[in-house]
Residue, then its C-alpha position, 0 to 999 in steps of 0.5 A: m084579538a083580531k078575528v081572522i076570516a078566510i077570503t073565500k068566505s068573506a068575499a062570497t058575492l060581488a056586492d060584498v066586496e064592492d061594499r067592503f072595499q068601496l069598489s065600483r065598476s067603471e063606466d068609462s069605455a077607455f078605462f080598460e083599453e088594454w084588452q081592446g083594439a087590434f093586436s099584432e099577429a103571433n110570429d111563427s114560433e108563437a103560433t106553433a106553440l099556441a096551436s100545440l097548447y090548444k091541441r094539448l088542452q083539447y086532448h086532456r079535456a076530453d077525459g073530463e073536468l080539469l082540476e086547478g093543478a091541471v089548469m095551471l099546467l095546461v093553460a096558465s103556466p104555458l101562456l105566462e111563459l110564452a108571453g115572457f112573464y117567467d123572464f127578466p124583468y118579471k119575478l114570479k112567486s107561486e102560492a104567495s100568502v095574502e093578508i088583507i086588513i080592513d080599516d076601521s074594523e077588527e077583521i083580518l082577511r086571509g087567503r091564498i093566491d095560485a100565482l103572483i107576478v111581482q116586479d119590485q114588490l109590486w103586485v102586477l098580475v094575479l091569476e086564479a086557477k079554478k076548477t073547470t066546473i066553476p064559472l069565472r064570475s063566481a071567482l071574481p069577488q075573491l080575485l078583487s079581494y086579492l087585488m085590493a091587498n096591493p101595497q102600491p095603490k097608485q099602480p093599476l093591477f091586472g088579473m086573469l081568471t081562468n077555469g081552463d075553458e075560459v079566460l077573463f081579464v080584470k083591471l083595478v085602479q085604487q086611485s083613479s085620479a092618477q090615470a089620465n084616461v079615466q077622467a070621469d072616474a077621478e076622485a071617485g074611489a077604487r074602480y075595476d072593469l072586466s074584459r069579455s070572456f074568451s073561450l079557449y075550449t070552443v073557439s081555437s082562435e081565442i087562445n091567440s087573443v088571450f096571448q096577445i092581451l098578455k103581451k100587451l099587458g107586459p110593458r105596462l107592468v114594468 
C-alpha cells in the first residue's frame, strides 16, 4: 500500500523539491518575461479600486498580523476579481484537493491549495495564502509541488505567493522545448523562475504592479 505524505512535510526545502521532481531554475532572462517590461496604466475605476484595496490593507494590518483567511479576503481575492479571473472564460475552484504520485516510488504526496483557477481542467494559476509572518520563499517548495501536479505538462503554469505584505510570482514549464523563447532550456527538463518580491505593505505603487502582472498573465491562460 502506498505511503501517504503531506506536501507540507515532503516539500520541506527547495532542494528537496528540485531533487524529487528534477526541477531547476532557469538562467534564461527571457524565460519569465511576463512579469517584466512596461505595463499600461490602470484606468480610473481600476486605480480607485486599487487605492481602496491598499488603504483597507493598511487599516487592518495596523492591528497586527493577518492570518490566511484575512489575506485571502483583503489581498488575493480582490486582486483576482479586479483582474477579471472570476469571470468568463476563467473558472475558480476554492480549496481544491491536490494529489501528486511520484513515479518509480510508492509515495503519494497529498496537500491542499488555497485557490486554484481552472480553464478547461488546466491548472493555470495556483495561489498560496500564508500568514504574514511566514517569508514568501519558505512557501516556494510547497507551491512548486502543487504546480507539478499539473495534468497538462506542455502548458506553462504561473503561481502567485502572498503573505499579505508581499507578493511573489512563479513560472514553471515542465517541457521547456515547447517554448520558443527558452531555447537554452530545450530538452533540459522542468524549469521554473521567480519574479522579484513586490511589497504591498511598504510601497503603495507595488499593488498596481501586481495587478498589471495579473492582467498580463490573463490572456496567456486561455
